[in-house]
N, CA, C and O atoms as CSV, one atom per row, in Angstrom:
chain,resi,resn,atom,element,x,y,z
A,1,MET,N,N,0.843,-1.179,-0.002
A,1,MET,CA,C,0.000,-0.002,0.000
A,1,MET,C,C,0.886,1.240,0.000
A,1,MET,O,O,1.762,1.370,0.854
A,2,ILE,N,N,0.677,2.126,-0.918
A,2,ILE,CA,C,1.447,3.371,-1.007
A,2,ILE,C,C,0.725,4.439,-0.204
A,2,ILE,O,O,-0.455,4.711,-0.426
A,3,LEU,N,N,1.447,5.039,0.730
A,3,LEU,CA,C,0.878,6.104,1.540
A,3,LEU,C,C,0.863,7.404,0.754
A,3,LEU,O,O,1.606,7.560,-0.215
A,4,SER,N,N,0.015,8.337,1.173
A,4,SER,CA,C,-0.115,9.595,0.443
A,4,SER,C,C,1.205,10.341,0.363
A,4,SER,O,O,1.499,10.948,-0.666
A,5,TRP,N,N,2.019,10.312,1.431
A,5,TRP,CA,C,3.298,11.023,1.388
A,5,TRP,C,C,4.271,10.361,0.432
A,5,TRP,O,O,5.135,11.031,-0.135
A,6,GLN,N,N,4.142,9.035,0.242
A,6,GLN,CA,C,5.015,8.360,-0.713
A,6,GLN,C,C,4.664,8.778,-2.148
A,6,GLN,O,O,5.561,8.933,-2.976
A,7,LYS,N,N,3.395,8.957,-2.448
A,7,LYS,CA,C,2.986,9.434,-3.769
A,7,LYS,C,C,3.544,10.826,-4.029
A,7,LYS,O,O,4.011,11.119,-5.129
A,8,LYS,N,N,3.494,11.680,-3.016
A,8,LYS,CA,C,3.935,13.049,-3.184
A,8,LYS,C,C,5.437,13.150,-3.406
A,8,LYS,O,O,5.908,14.146,-3.955
A,9,LEU,N,N,6.198,12.141,-2.993
A,9,LEU,CA,C,7.647,12.201,-3.145
A,9,LEU,C,C,8.102,11.977,-4.582
A,9,LEU,O,O,9.296,12.064,-4.872
A,10,LYS,N,N,7.187,11.695,-5.467
A,10,LYS,CA,C,7.552,11.557,-6.874
A,10,LYS,C,C,7.858,12.922,-7.492
A,10,LYS,O,O,8.349,12.995,-8.619
A,11,ILE,N,N,7.573,13.994,-6.767
A,11,ILE,CA,C,7.932,15.334,-7.226
A,11,ILE,C,C,9.436,15.507,-7.080
A,11,ILE,O,O,10.086,14.696,-6.421
A,12,SER,N,N,9.992,16.531,-7.672
A,12,SER,CA,C,11.446,16.645,-7.663
A,12,SER,C,C,11.916,17.942,-7.042
A,12,SER,O,O,11.138,18.863,-6.795
A,13,GLY,N,N,13.210,17.986,-6.800
A,13,GLY,CA,C,13.896,19.190,-6.360
A,13,GLY,C,C,13.429,19.733,-5.031
A,13,GLY,O,O,13.134,18.990,-4.094
A,14,ASN,N,N,13.370,21.060,-4.974
A,14,ASN,CA,C,13.008,21.726,-3.726
A,14,ASN,C,C,11.597,21.379,-3.265
A,14,ASN,O,O,11.330,21.349,-2.063
A,15,ARG,N,N,10.700,21.120,-4.198
A,15,ARG,CA,C,9.343,20.744,-3.813
A,15,ARG,C,C,9.349,19.439,-3.035
A,15,ARG,O,O,8.616,19.290,-2.058
A,16,ARG,N,N,10.176,18.492,-3.469
A,16,ARG,CA,C,10.288,17.218,-2.757
A,16,ARG,C,C,10.855,17.451,-1.356
A,16,ARG,O,O,10.362,16.893,-0.376
A,17,PHE,N,N,11.897,18.282,-1.274
A,17,PHE,CA,C,12.524,18.576,0.007
A,17,PHE,C,C,11.520,19.221,0.955
A,17,PHE,O,O,11.426,18.845,2.123
A,18,GLU,N,N,10.776,20.191,0.446
A,18,GLU,CA,C,9.773,20.867,1.274
A,18,GLU,C,C,8.679,19.889,1.722
A,18,GLU,O,O,8.210,19.946,2.859
A,19,ALA,N,N,8.282,18.996,0.815
A,19,ALA,CA,C,7.276,17.996,1.182
A,19,ALA,C,C,7.810,17.087,2.291
A,19,ALA,O,O,7.085,16.763,3.231
A,20,LEU,N,N,9.056,16.682,2.185
A,20,LEU,CA,C,9.653,15.842,3.229
A,20,LEU,C,C,9.682,16.561,4.574
A,20,LEU,O,O,9.396,15.965,5.613
A,21,LEU,N,N,10.028,17.838,4.546
A,21,LEU,CA,C,10.032,18.602,5.793
A,21,LEU,C,C,8.637,18.666,6.393
A,21,LEU,O,O,8.479,18.567,7.610
A,22,ASP,N,N,7.628,18.831,5.553
A,22,ASP,CA,C,6.250,18.833,6.039
A,22,ASP,C,C,5.892,17.490,6.673
A,22,ASP,O,O,5.299,17.447,7.751
A,23,PHE,N,N,6.251,16.407,6.008
A,23,PHE,CA,C,5.973,15.077,6.552
A,23,PHE,C,C,6.713,14.860,7.871
A,23,PHE,O,O,6.184,14.256,8.804
A,24,TYR,N,N,7.946,15.363,7.929
A,24,TYR,CA,C,8.749,15.240,9.140
A,24,TYR,C,C,8.097,15.971,10.305
A,24,TYR,O,O,8.107,15.480,11.434
A,25,GLU,N,N,7.531,17.139,10.034
A,25,GLU,CA,C,6.843,17.895,11.093
A,25,GLU,C,C,5.671,17.105,11.657
A,25,GLU,O,O,5.348,17.221,12.839
A,26,LYS,N,N,5.039,16.306,10.815
A,26,LYS,CA,C,3.890,15.503,11.244
A,26,LYS,C,C,4.298,14.224,11.940
A,26,LYS,O,O,3.593,13.751,12.832
A,27,ASP,N,N,5.436,13.651,11.544
A,27,ASP,CA,C,5.897,12.378,12.129
A,27,ASP,C,C,7.416,12.349,12.126
A,27,ASP,O,O,8.034,12.019,11.114
A,28,GLN,N,N,8.007,12.689,13.242
A,28,GLN,CA,C,9.459,12.762,13.349
A,28,GLN,C,C,10.105,11.408,13.623
A,28,GLN,O,O,11.320,11.324,13.799
A,29,ASN,N,N,9.304,10.357,13.661
A,29,ASN,CA,C,9.835,9.024,13.952
A,29,ASN,C,C,9.753,8.060,12.780
A,29,ASN,O,O,10.121,6.893,12.924
A,30,ASP,N,N,9.286,8.509,11.636
A,30,ASP,CA,C,9.157,7.625,10.473
A,30,ASP,C,C,10.540,7.387,9.873
A,30,ASP,O,O,11.160,8.330,9.380
A,31,PRO,N,N,11.038,6.150,9.902
A,31,PRO,CA,C,12.387,5.874,9.392
A,31,PRO,C,C,12.595,6.289,7.940
A,31,PRO,O,O,13.663,6.792,7.590
A,32,PHE,N,N,11.592,6.086,7.092
A,32,PHE,CA,C,11.773,6.466,5.687
A,32,PHE,C,C,11.956,7.965,5.544
A,32,PHE,O,O,12.793,8.411,4.759
A,33,ILE,N,N,11.192,8.746,6.284
A,33,ILE,CA,C,11.316,10.196,6.197
A,33,ILE,C,C,12.693,10.635,6.699
A,33,ILE,O,O,13.331,11.493,6.089
A,34,LEU,N,N,13.148,10.053,7.801
A,34,LEU,CA,C,14.484,10.377,8.319
A,34,LEU,C,C,15.557,10.054,7.281
A,34,LEU,O,O,16.472,10.847,7.059
A,35,TYR,N,N,15.441,8.891,6.651
A,35,TYR,CA,C,16.401,8.464,5.627
A,35,TYR,C,C,16.357,9.403,4.424
A,35,TYR,O,O,17.395,9.847,3.933
A,36,ALA,N,N,15.152,9.698,3.959
A,36,ALA,CA,C,15.009,10.559,2.779
A,36,ALA,C,C,15.555,11.958,3.047
A,36,ALA,O,O,16.200,12.544,2.177
A,37,LEU,N,N,15.309,12.495,4.224
A,37,LEU,CA,C,15.844,13.816,4.553
A,37,LEU,C,C,17.366,13.781,4.650
A,37,LEU,O,O,18.036,14.712,4.204
A,38,ALA,N,N,17.910,12.730,5.221
A,38,ALA,CA,C,19.378,12.603,5.283
A,38,ALA,C,C,19.967,12.618,3.880
A,38,ALA,O,O,20.970,13.287,3.631
A,39,LEU,N,N,19.345,11.879,2.961
A,39,LEU,CA,C,19.829,11.860,1.581
A,39,LEU,C,C,19.696,13.226,0.912
A,39,LEU,O,O,20.585,13.649,0.173
A,40,GLU,N,N,18.586,13.913,1.174
A,40,GLU,CA,C,18.387,15.250,0.600
A,40,GLU,C,C,19.462,16.212,1.101
A,40,GLU,O,O,20.049,16.953,0.313
A,41,TYR,N,N,19.719,16.200,2.400
A,41,TYR,CA,C,20.756,17.081,2.944
A,41,TYR,C,C,22.127,16.708,2.386
A,41,TYR,O,O,22.947,17.584,2.111
A,42,MET,N,N,22.372,15.424,2.222
A,42,MET,CA,C,23.641,14.980,1.648
A,42,MET,C,C,23.797,15.506,0.222
A,42,MET,O,O,24.872,15.968,-0.160
A,43,ALA,N,N,22.728,15.435,-0.554
A,43,ALA,CA,C,22.753,15.915,-1.936
A,43,ALA,C,C,22.964,17.422,-2.000
A,43,ALA,O,O,23.510,17.937,-2.975
A,44,LYS,N,N,22.533,18.122,-0.964
A,44,LYS,CA,C,22.710,19.576,-0.910
A,44,LYS,C,C,24.047,19.958,-0.274
A,44,LYS,O,O,24.305,21.134,-0.020
A,45,ASN,N,N,24.894,18.957,-0.020
A,45,ASN,CA,C,26.198,19.159,0.629
A,45,ASN,C,C,26.079,19.776,2.017
A,45,ASN,O,O,27.007,20.432,2.490
A,46,ASN,N,N,24.949,19.569,2.664
A,46,ASN,CA,C,24.770,19.992,4.049
A,46,ASN,C,C,25.052,18.761,4.912
A,46,ASN,O,O,24.143,18.119,5.439
A,47,PHE,N,N,26.347,18.457,5.037
A,47,PHE,CA,C,26.762,17.216,5.660
A,47,PHE,C,C,26.415,17.148,7.141
A,47,PHE,O,O,26.131,16.068,7.658
A,48,GLY,N,N,26.434,18.284,7.829
A,48,GLY,CA,C,26.078,18.297,9.236
A,48,GLY,C,C,24.642,17.855,9.468
A,48,GLY,O,O,24.370,17.038,10.347
A,49,LYS,N,N,23.717,18.403,8.669
A,49,LYS,CA,C,22.312,18.014,8.798
A,49,LYS,C,C,22.102,16.575,8.335
A,49,LYS,O,O,21.295,15.851,8.917
A,50,ALA,N,N,22.814,16.158,7.301
A,50,ALA,CA,C,22.698,14.770,6.846
A,50,ALA,C,C,23.120,13.823,7.967
A,50,ALA,O,O,22.446,12.830,8.243
A,51,GLU,N,N,24.237,14.142,8.605
A,51,GLU,CA,C,24.722,13.303,9.703
A,51,GLU,C,C,23.701,13.253,10.839
A,51,GLU,O,O,23.451,12.193,11.413
A,52,GLU,N,N,23.121,14.397,11.156
A,52,GLU,CA,C,22.103,14.458,12.205
A,52,GLU,C,C,20.938,13.520,11.901
A,52,GLU,O,O,20.474,12.800,12.786
A,53,PHE,N,N,20.464,13.524,10.659
A,53,PHE,CA,C,19.327,12.686,10.301
A,53,PHE,C,C,19.704,11.208,10.211
A,53,PHE,O,O,18.900,10.346,10.565
A,54,PHE,N,N,20.913,10.907,9.744
A,54,PHE,CA,C,21.344,9.506,9.767
A,54,PHE,C,C,21.440,8.997,11.192
A,54,PHE,O,O,21.056,7.860,11.466
A,55,ASN,N,N,21.946,9.816,12.104
A,55,ASN,CA,C,22.024,9.420,13.514
A,55,ASN,C,C,20.632,9.135,14.075
A,55,ASN,O,O,20.417,8.117,14.734
A,56,ARG,N,N,19.694,10.036,13.812
A,56,ARG,CA,C,18.325,9.834,14.275
A,56,ARG,C,C,17.743,8.545,13.722
A,56,ARG,O,O,17.109,7.772,14.441
A,57,LEU,N,N,17.970,8.325,12.424
A,57,LEU,CA,C,17.453,7.131,11.771
A,57,LEU,C,C,17.956,5.865,12.446
A,57,LEU,O,O,17.164,4.991,12.797
A,58,LEU,N,N,19.270,5.761,12.631
A,58,LEU,CA,C,19.833,4.513,13.143
A,58,LEU,C,C,19.563,4.322,14.628
A,58,LEU,O,O,19.584,3.192,15.117
A,59,LYS,N,N,19.310,5.397,15.345
A,59,LYS,CA,C,18.858,5.258,16.742
A,59,LYS,C,C,17.428,4.746,16.768
A,59,LYS,O,O,17.078,3.897,17.588
A,60,LYS,N,N,16.610,5.264,15.870
A,60,LYS,CA,C,15.202,4.866,15.809
A,60,LYS,C,C,15.050,3.453,15.252
A,60,LYS,O,O,14.241,2.672,15.753
A,61,ASP,N,N,15.817,3.124,14.228
A,61,ASP,CA,C,15.683,1.828,13.557
A,61,ASP,C,C,17.067,1.266,13.220
A,61,ASP,O,O,17.553,1.450,12.104
A,62,PRO,N,N,17.706,0.581,14.181
A,62,PRO,CA,C,19.054,0.056,13.943
A,62,PRO,C,C,19.123,-1.033,12.868
A,62,PRO,O,O,20.214,-1.464,12.496
A,63,GLY,N,N,17.989,-1.473,12.378
A,63,GLY,CA,C,17.972,-2.462,11.313
A,63,GLY,C,C,17.792,-1.874,9.927
A,63,GLY,O,O,17.622,-2.622,8.965
A,64,TYR,N,N,17.823,-0.551,9.796
A,64,TYR,CA,C,17.618,0.120,8.508
A,64,TYR,C,C,18.931,0.044,7.722
A,64,TYR,O,O,19.756,0.956,7.780
A,65,VAL,N,N,19.106,-1.033,7.003
A,65,VAL,CA,C,20.370,-1.379,6.356
A,65,VAL,C,C,20.886,-0.273,5.435
A,65,VAL,O,O,22.065,0.077,5.495
A,66,ALA,N,N,20.032,0.272,4.598
A,66,ALA,CA,C,20.469,1.312,3.652
A,66,ALA,C,C,21.023,2.535,4.374
A,66,ALA,O,O,21.873,3.247,3.839
A,67,GLY,N,N,20.541,2.775,5.586
A,67,GLY,CA,C,21.041,3.899,6.365
A,67,GLY,C,C,22.522,3.782,6.666
A,67,GLY,O,O,23.247,4.775,6.611
A,68,TYR,N,N,22.978,2.581,6.984
A,68,TYR,CA,C,24.402,2.373,7.268
A,68,TYR,C,C,25.253,2.640,6.034
A,68,TYR,O,O,26.294,3.294,6.108
A,69,LEU,N,N,24.793,2.124,4.903
A,69,LEU,CA,C,25.548,2.291,3.661
A,69,LEU,C,C,25.701,3.766,3.316
A,69,LEU,O,O,26.810,4.235,3.060
A,70,GLN,N,N,24.602,4.488,3.307
A,70,GLN,CA,C,24.661,5.895,2.916
A,70,GLN,C,C,25.364,6.753,3.959
A,70,GLN,O,O,26.077,7.693,3.608
A,71,TYR,N,N,25.173,6.440,5.226
A,71,TYR,CA,C,25.853,7.177,6.289
A,71,TYR,C,C,27.360,6.960,6.181
A,71,TYR,O,O,28.133,7.903,6.347
A,72,ALA,N,N,27.779,5.741,5.907
A,72,ALA,CA,C,29.207,5.463,5.726
A,72,ALA,C,C,29.761,6.213,4.524
A,72,ALA,O,O,30.875,6.734,4.579
A,73,ARG,N,N,28.998,6.272,3.445
A,73,ARG,CA,C,29.433,7.033,2.261
A,73,ARG,C,C,29.607,8.515,2.625
A,73,ARG,O,O,30.549,9.165,2.172
A,74,LEU,N,N,28.698,9.036,3.439
A,74,LEU,CA,C,28.813,10.409,3.903
A,74,LEU,C,C,30.097,10.600,4.701
A,74,LEU,O,O,30.810,11.585,4.514
A,75,MET,N,N,30.387,9.658,5.588
A,75,MET,CA,C,31.606,9.761,6.398
A,75,MET,C,C,32.852,9.751,5.508
A,75,MET,O,O,33.830,10.442,5.790
A,76,GLU,N,N,32.806,8.969,4.446
A,76,GLU,CA,C,33.925,8.978,3.496
A,76,GLU,C,C,34.081,10.358,2.864
A,76,GLU,O,O,35.195,10.871,2.754
A,77,LYS,N,N,32.969,10.957,2.450
A,77,LYS,CA,C,33.025,12.298,1.849
A,77,LYS,C,C,33.589,13.320,2.815
A,77,LYS,O,O,34.213,14.297,2.402
A,78,MET,N,N,33.368,13.093,4.107
A,78,MET,CA,C,33.839,14.011,5.130
A,78,MET,C,C,35.247,13.631,5.626
A,78,MET,O,O,35.755,14.218,6.582
A,79,ASP,N,N,35.862,12.648,4.964
A,79,ASP,CA,C,37.195,12.158,5.338
A,79,ASP,C,C,37.241,11.611,6.761
A,79,ASP,O,O,38.265,11.709,7.436
A,80,LYS,N,N,36.146,11.043,7.206
A,80,LYS,CA,C,36.079,10.377,8.508
A,80,LYS,C,C,36.090,8.868,8.250
A,80,LYS,O,O,35.079,8.179,8.378
A,81,ILE,N,N,37.258,8.401,7.888
A,81,ILE,CA,C,37.400,7.024,7.415
A,81,ILE,C,C,37.132,6.005,8.521
A,81,ILE,O,O,36.469,4.997,8.277
A,82,ASN,N,N,37.632,6.248,9.722
A,82,ASN,CA,C,37.384,5.289,10.800
A,82,ASN,C,C,35.892,5.152,11.104
A,82,ASN,O,O,35.406,4.050,11.359
A,83,GLU,N,N,35.164,6.283,11.077
A,83,GLU,CA,C,33.725,6.246,11.294
A,83,GLU,C,C,33.037,5.494,10.159
A,83,GLU,O,O,32.095,4.738,10.394
A,84,ALA,N,N,33.505,5.700,8.937
A,84,ALA,CA,C,32.931,4.983,7.793
A,84,ALA,C,C,33.132,3.483,7.949
A,84,ALA,O,O,32.212,2.703,7.702
A,85,LYS,N,N,34.323,3.078,8.357
A,85,LYS,CA,C,34.604,1.647,8.562
A,85,LYS,C,C,33.665,1.047,9.619
A,85,LYS,O,O,33.134,-0.051,9.450
A,86,GLU,N,N,33.480,1.790,10.703
A,86,GLU,CA,C,32.604,1.293,11.761
A,86,GLU,C,C,31.165,1.164,11.262
A,86,GLU,O,O,30.482,0.190,11.578
A,87,LEU,N,N,30.709,2.138,10.489
A,87,LEU,CA,C,29.350,2.076,9.954
A,87,LEU,C,C,29.188,0.933,8.959
A,87,LEU,O,O,28.167,0.245,8.966
A,88,TYR,N,N,30.183,0.724,8.106
A,88,TYR,CA,C,30.107,-0.424,7.195
A,88,TYR,C,C,30.038,-1.728,7.984
A,88,TYR,O,O,29.266,-2.623,7.641
A,89,THR,N,N,30.836,-1.835,9.029
A,89,THR,CA,C,30.858,-3.060,9.835
A,89,THR,C,C,29.496,-3.284,10.503
A,89,THR,O,O,28.969,-4.397,10.493
A,90,ARG,N,N,28.943,-2.235,11.074
A,90,ARG,CA,C,27.619,-2.349,11.695
A,90,ARG,C,C,26.557,-2.656,10.647
A,90,ARG,O,O,25.632,-3.429,10.893
A,91,GLY,N,N,26.701,-2.041,9.475
A,91,GLY,CA,C,25.755,-2.274,8.392
A,91,GLY,C,C,25.799,-3.694,7.870
A,91,GLY,O,O,24.768,-4.275,7.532
A,92,ILE,N,N,26.994,-4.248,7.807
A,92,ILE,CA,C,27.136,-5.644,7.385
A,92,ILE,C,C,26.399,-6.548,8.361
A,92,ILE,O,O,25.711,-7.484,7.953
A,93,GLY,N,N,26.547,-6.266,9.652
A,93,GLY,CA,C,25.834,-7.046,10.664
A,93,GLY,C,C,24.326,-6.934,10.512
A,93,GLY,O,O,23.610,-7.931,10.608
A,94,ALA,N,N,23.846,-5.718,10.274
A,94,ALA,CA,C,22.408,-5.507,10.082
A,94,ALA,C,C,21.916,-6.217,8.823
A,94,ALA,O,O,20.827,-6.791,8.811
A,95,ALA,N,N,22.723,-6.175,7.767
A,95,ALA,CA,C,22.341,-6.844,6.508
A,95,ALA,C,C,22.297,-8.354,6.700
A,95,ALA,O,O,21.395,-9.020,6.192
A,96,GLN,N,N,23.264,-8.892,7.430
A,96,GLN,CA,C,23.264,-10.338,7.700
A,96,GLN,C,C,22.036,-10.733,8.495
A,96,GLN,O,O,21.401,-11.750,8.213
A,97,LYS,N,N,21.704,-9.922,9.492
A,97,LYS,CA,C,20.558,-10.212,10.342
A,97,LYS,C,C,19.254,-10.205,9.553
A,97,LYS,O,O,18.354,-11.003,9.817
A,98,SER,N,N,19.159,-9.290,8.575
A,98,SER,CA,C,17.932,-9.186,7.779
A,98,SER,C,C,17.950,-10.088,6.535
A,98,SER,O,O,16.937,-10.222,5.848
A,99,GLY,N,N,19.102,-10.701,6.251
A,99,GLY,CA,C,19.203,-11.564,5.074
A,99,GLY,C,C,19.415,-10.808,3.774
A,99,GLY,O,O,19.177,-11.358,2.698
A,100,ASP,N,N,19.851,-9.573,3.848
A,100,ASP,CA,C,20.070,-8.748,2.656
A,100,ASP,C,C,21.490,-8.973,2.135
A,100,ASP,O,O,22.408,-8.216,2.454
A,101,LYS,N,N,21.655,-10.015,1.337
A,101,LYS,CA,C,22.972,-10.417,0.830
A,101,LYS,C,C,23.591,-9.353,-0.079
A,101,LYS,O,O,24.802,-9.134,-0.053
A,102,LYS,N,N,22.752,-8.697,-0.879
A,102,LYS,CA,C,23.272,-7.683,-1.803
A,102,LYS,C,C,23.900,-6.517,-1.035
A,102,LYS,O,O,25.016,-6.097,-1.342
A,103,ALA,N,N,23.190,-6.001,-0.046
A,103,ALA,CA,C,23.726,-4.897,0.754
A,103,ALA,C,C,24.944,-5.349,1.540
A,103,ALA,O,O,25.910,-4.597,1.678
A,104,GLU,N,N,24.907,-6.559,2.049
A,104,GLU,CA,C,26.050,-7.098,2.785
A,104,GLU,C,C,27.300,-7.105,1.905
A,104,GLU,O,O,28.361,-6.647,2.329
A,105,LYS,N,N,27.176,-7.616,0.696
A,105,LYS,CA,C,28.309,-7.700,-0.232
A,105,LYS,C,C,28.792,-6.301,-0.627
A,105,LYS,O,O,29.995,-6.044,-0.688
A,106,GLU,N,N,27.861,-5.421,-0.887
A,106,GLU,CA,C,28.218,-4.058,-1.281
A,106,GLU,C,C,29.020,-3.368,-0.180
A,106,GLU,O,O,30.034,-2.725,-0.455
A,107,MET,N,N,28.567,-3.501,1.061
A,107,MET,CA,C,29.282,-2.860,2.164
A,107,MET,C,C,30.621,-3.545,2.437
A,107,MET,O,O,31.588,-2.883,2.812
A,108,GLU,N,N,30.684,-4.852,2.255
A,108,GLU,CA,C,31.968,-5.548,2.393
A,108,GLU,C,C,32.968,-5.021,1.374
A,108,GLU,O,O,34.135,-4.801,1.697
A,109,ASP,N,N,32.506,-4.818,0.142
A,109,ASP,CA,C,33.391,-4.290,-0.906
A,109,ASP,C,C,33.881,-2.880,-0.573
A,109,ASP,O,O,35.064,-2.580,-0.732
A,110,PHE,N,N,32.977,-2.016,-0.113
A,110,PHE,CA,C,33.384,-0.655,0.264
A,110,PHE,C,C,34.357,-0.691,1.443
A,110,PHE,O,O,35.330,0.062,1.477
A,111,LEU,N,N,34.088,-1.564,2.400
A,111,LEU,CA,C,34.982,-1.683,3.557
A,111,LEU,C,C,36.362,-2.168,3.132
A,111,LEU,O,O,37.377,-1.664,3.613
A,112,ASP,N,N,36.398,-3.144,2.235
A,112,ASP,CA,C,37.678,-3.651,1.732
A,112,ASP,C,C,38.489,-2.540,1.054
A,112,ASP,O,O,39.713,-2.495,1.176
A,113,GLU,N,N,37.800,-1.652,0.342
A,113,GLU,CA,C,38.489,-0.540,-0.329
A,113,GLU,C,C,39.136,0.408,0.684
A,113,GLU,O,O,40.146,1.043,0.381
A,114,LEU,N,N,38.564,0.503,1.869
A,114,LEU,CA,C,39.096,1.408,2.888
A,114,LEU,C,C,40.241,0.788,3.691
A,114,LEU,O,O,41.017,1.499,4.330
A,115,ASN,N,N,40.337,-0.527,3.654
A,115,ASN,CA,C,41.395,-1.211,4.428
A,115,ASN,C,C,42.669,-1.351,3.637
A,115,ASN,O,O,43.651,-1.899,4.139
């Protein structure tokens, strides 16, 4: 079932960002909204806000596998390699727990590149 806010996210650019902020005001605990906002801030090179939203996401839902991958990529962009390694390692564990072999392999490959 597609929720109304998911339909609205098919819009692009600033309108999508504004819609996400509106959804966030209504529900600050929705993991998808936290993830989507983190990605939006990352795309806008607002790394501090992206990090804030990734932190919120993984505290709220430690099993959100994609969050680890993207958060680790952010840490790489910020030259925080040790933090990226830790996030990849935690993400691999979350992927194994959920049975997400593709994400597990992808994060293993990124981690190997950093070692």
